[in-house]
C-alpha positions as CSV (number, residue, x, y, z in Angstrom):
1,M,113.7,106.5,109.8
2,E,114.2,110.2,109.8
3,T,116.2,111.2,106.7
4,K,115.8,115.0,106.5
5,L,115.8,116.4,102.9
6,I,118.1,119.1,101.7
7,T,116.2,122.0,100.6
8,V,117.2,125.0,98.3
9,N,114.9,127.9,98.2
10,G,112.3,126.1,100.4
11,K,112.1,123.2,98.0
12,P,113.6,119.7,98.4
13,L,116.5,118.6,96.1
14,G,115.7,115.9,93.9
15,G,112.0,116.3,94.3
16,G,112.3,114.4,97.6
17,A,113.9,111.2,96.3
18,L,116.6,109.7,98.6
19,P,119.4,110.0,98.2
20,I,120.0,113.0,96.0
21,I,123.1,112.5,93.7
22,I,125.8,115.0,93.7
23,T,128.6,115.1,90.9
24,P,131.7,117.1,91.2
25,L,133.2,119.7,88.8
26,V,136.9,119.8,88.9
27,G,137.9,121.7,85.8
28,P,140.9,124.2,86.1
29,T,139.3,126.6,83.7
30,K,136.1,128.1,82.7
31,A,136.2,126.2,79.4
32,A,137.0,122.9,81.1
33,L,134.2,123.3,83.6
34,L,131.6,123.9,80.9
35,D,132.8,120.8,79.0
36,E,132.3,118.9,82.2
37,V,128.8,120.4,82.7
38,A,127.9,119.4,79.1
39,A,129.0,115.8,79.8
40,I,127.2,115.5,83.2
41,V,123.9,117.3,82.8
42,P,122.4,114.6,80.4
43,K,123.1,112.0,83.3
44,K,120.6,114.1,85.4
45,P,122.5,114.6,88.7
46,D,120.6,116.4,91.4
47,L,123.3,118.8,92.3
48,L,126.7,120.0,90.7
49,E,129.5,120.5,93.3
50,W,132.0,123.1,92.0
51,R,135.2,122.2,93.6
52,I,136.8,125.7,93.2
53,D,140.0,124.5,94.8
54,Y,140.7,123.0,91.5
55,F,140.0,126.1,89.6
56,E,143.0,128.3,88.4
57,G,141.1,131.6,88.8
58,I,140.1,131.1,92.4
59,G,141.7,134.5,93.5
60,D,139.6,136.6,91.0
61,A,136.2,137.1,92.6
62,S,134.8,138.4,89.5
63,L,135.8,135.5,87.3
64,V,134.5,133.2,90.0
65,I,131.1,134.8,89.8
66,E,131.2,134.9,86.0
67,T,132.1,131.3,85.8
68,A,129.6,130.3,88.5
69,L,126.8,132.1,86.3
70,A,128.0,130.3,83.1
71,V,127.9,127.0,84.9
72,R,124.5,127.6,86.2
73,S,123.2,128.9,82.9
74,A,124.5,125.5,81.3
75,S,123.2,123.2,84.0
76,G,119.7,123.1,82.8
77,G,118.4,124.1,86.1
78,V,120.6,121.7,88.3
79,P,121.6,123.6,91.5
80,V,125.3,124.4,92.0
81,L,127.2,123.9,95.3
82,L,130.3,125.9,95.7
83,T,133.1,124.2,97.6
84,R,136.6,125.2,98.3
85,R,138.0,122.1,100.0
86,N,140.8,122.9,102.5
87,A,144.1,121.1,101.8
88,N,144.0,119.8,105.4
89,E,140.8,117.9,104.5
90,G,141.7,116.5,101.1
91,G,141.5,119.6,98.9
92,Q,144.0,121.0,96.4
93,P,146.6,123.5,97.5
94,I,145.5,127.1,96.5
95,P,147.4,130.2,95.7
96,I,145.2,132.5,98.1
97,A,145.0,132.8,102.0
98,E,142.0,132.2,104.1
99,P,140.9,135.9,104.2
100,A,140.6,135.9,100.2
101,V,138.7,132.6,100.6
102,V,136.2,134.0,102.8
103,A,135.9,137.1,100.6
104,M,135.4,134.9,97.5
105,Y,132.6,133.0,99.4
106,T,131.2,136.4,100.5
107,A,131.2,137.8,96.9
108,A,129.6,134.5,95.6
109,C,126.7,134.7,98.2
110,K,126.1,138.4,97.6
111,A,125.9,137.7,93.9
112,R,123.6,134.6,94.4
113,C,125.6,132.8,91.6
114,V,125.3,129.6,93.5
115,E,122.6,127.8,95.5
116,L,124.7,126.2,98.2
117,I,128.2,126.6,99.8
118,D,130.4,124.2,101.8
119,Y,132.8,125.4,104.6
120,E,134.7,123.1,106.9
121,L,134.1,123.1,110.7
122,S,137.9,123.3,111.2
123,N,138.0,126.8,109.9
124,A,138.3,129.8,112.2
125,P,135.1,130.3,114.1
126,E,134.8,134.0,113.2
127,D,135.0,133.0,109.5
128,L,132.4,130.3,109.9
129,Q,130.1,133.0,111.6
130,R,130.8,135.4,108.7
131,L,129.8,133.1,106.0
132,R,126.8,131.8,107.9
133,A,125.6,135.3,108.3
134,V,126.1,136.2,104.6
135,S,124.8,133.1,103.3
136,A,121.7,133.3,105.3
137,E,121.1,136.9,104.2
138,N,121.1,135.8,100.6
139,G,119.2,132.6,100.8
140,I,122.2,130.3,100.2
141,T,122.0,126.8,101.9
142,M,125.3,126.3,104.0
143,I,126.9,122.8,104.5
144,M,129.3,122.8,107.4
145,S,131.6,119.7,106.9
146,Y,134.4,117.5,108.4
147,H,136.7,115.3,106.4
148,N,139.2,112.7,107.6
149,F,141.2,111.1,104.8
150,Q,143.3,109.0,107.4
151,L,140.9,107.2,109.5
152,T,137.4,106.9,111.0
153,P,137.3,108.5,114.4
154,G,135.3,106.9,117.2
155,P,131.6,107.3,117.8
156,A,132.0,110.3,120.3
157,V,134.0,112.3,117.8
158,L,131.6,111.7,114.9
159,D,128.6,112.6,117.1
160,G,130.3,115.8,118.2
161,K,130.9,116.9,114.5
162,F,127.1,116.6,113.8
163,L,126.3,118.4,117.1
164,E,128.8,121.2,116.2
165,A,127.4,121.8,112.8
166,E,123.9,122.2,114.1
167,R,125.0,124.4,117.0
168,L,126.9,126.7,114.6
169,G,123.7,127.1,112.4
170,A,124.6,124.9,109.4
171,D,121.7,124.1,107.1
172,V,123.3,120.7,106.4
173,A,125.9,118.8,108.4
174,K,128.6,116.6,106.5
175,V,130.9,114.0,107.6
176,A,133.3,112.1,105.2
177,V,135.9,109.7,106.7
178,M,138.4,107.0,105.7
179,P,137.7,103.3,106.8
180,R,140.6,101.2,107.7
181,D,138.4,98.0,107.7
182,P,134.7,97.1,107.2
183,Q,133.9,97.6,110.9
184,D,134.7,101.4,110.3
185,V,132.0,101.6,107.7
186,L,129.5,100.4,110.4
187,T,130.8,103.1,112.9
188,L,130.0,105.8,110.3
189,L,126.7,104.3,109.4
190,A,125.8,104.0,113.1
191,A,126.7,107.7,113.7
192,T,124.7,108.8,110.8
193,Y,121.6,106.9,112.2
194,R,122.0,108.3,115.7
195,A,122.4,111.8,114.3
196,S,119.3,111.4,112.1
197,Q,117.4,110.8,115.4
198,T,118.8,113.6,117.3
199,I,119.9,116.3,114.8
200,G,117.5,118.7,113.4
201,V,119.4,119.4,110.0
202,P,119.8,117.0,107.1
203,L,122.9,115.1,107.0
204,I,125.5,114.0,104.3
205,T,127.7,111.3,105.3
206,M,130.1,108.8,103.6
207,S,132.8,106.3,104.2
208,M,135.5,106.7,101.6
209,G,137.6,104.3,99.5
210,G,136.7,100.9,98.2
211,V,135.1,99.5,101.3
212,G,133.5,102.8,102.1
213,S,131.6,102.7,98.7
214,L,129.0,100.6,100.5
215,S,128.0,103.7,102.4
216,R,127.5,105.6,99.1
217,V,124.9,103.1,98.2
218,M,123.3,102.3,101.6
219,G,123.9,105.6,103.6
220,W,120.5,107.1,102.8
221,V,118.8,104.2,104.6
222,Y,120.6,105.2,107.9
223,G,119.8,109.0,107.3
224,S,122.2,110.5,104.9
225,A,120.4,112.7,102.3
226,A,122.9,112.7,99.6
227,T,125.7,110.6,97.9
228,F,128.4,111.6,95.5
229,A,129.0,110.0,92.1
230,V,131.4,110.5,89.4
231,G,130.2,112.5,86.5
232,K,133.2,112.9,84.5
233,S,136.1,113.1,87.0
234,S,136.3,111.8,90.6
235,S,136.9,114.2,93.5
236,A,137.3,111.7,96.2
237,P,138.2,107.8,96.5
238,G,135.5,105.3,96.1
239,Q,133.1,107.5,94.1
240,I,130.9,105.4,91.8
241,A,130.1,106.3,88.2
242,I,126.7,108.0,88.3
243,E,125.0,105.6,85.8
244,D,126.1,102.6,88.1
245,L,125.1,104.4,91.2
246,R,121.6,105.1,89.9
247,A,121.1,101.6,88.9
248,V,122.1,100.1,92.2
249,L,120.0,102.8,94.1
250,A,116.9,101.9,92.2
251,T,117.4,98.2,93.2
252,V,118.1,99.1,96.7
253,R,115.3,101.5,97.1
254,R,112.7,98.9,95.8
255,A,114.1,96.3,98.2
256,V,113.8,98.7,101.1
257,A,110.2,99.8,100.1
258,G,109.2,96.1,99.7
259,G,110.6,95.2,103.2
């Protein structure tokens, strides 16, 4: 099994344990975000994902940087991933156009106020290249992602997304899809395993919704380096409370190790 670890500043997140647990922050204001951080950090996630598409001040780059620094200060050393999820891929509608989104990400990278960023493969190639360059220059880990909230594409499409992320220089490739039946979950897990054998970067994959929650518990066995859990508020269907997820993962880890 080749589950590649996600690294930040040259060190593996979660101390090398698989999978790392990511919890979302979805507060609309700085105060709300800091309340979330205070509730989540005692539960010891490995990574906080700031879903900035929920943030009312997304158009104010200086406020974004100030808020990110406040979140990091309150996080007790837990790294922060900055994500504007595109509305076409399950995110919230936002009041700024894409050039301003790219400018916001660029400012955050230059300020080094977060450790990772996530940007979708569906965005304009020149924007992906621009953010790849500025994140690399500033030591920021870049996730390139694909989300489908309607269905699970076939194996060739899924394989292509992993390959595209690697080709474009991603540090991590992420794929999240919606199953219509239990077979779709197996399609996602099989694609994850194939990519783990052929792609040179770490993977984050999940099948969403209730049936897909199985992938949140078992995906790491097939090569996914991370899973998402609810810290205070959910950001996608099928997320499990962090305490419940940690307990199940401990059981699965023991069973897999014993096997």
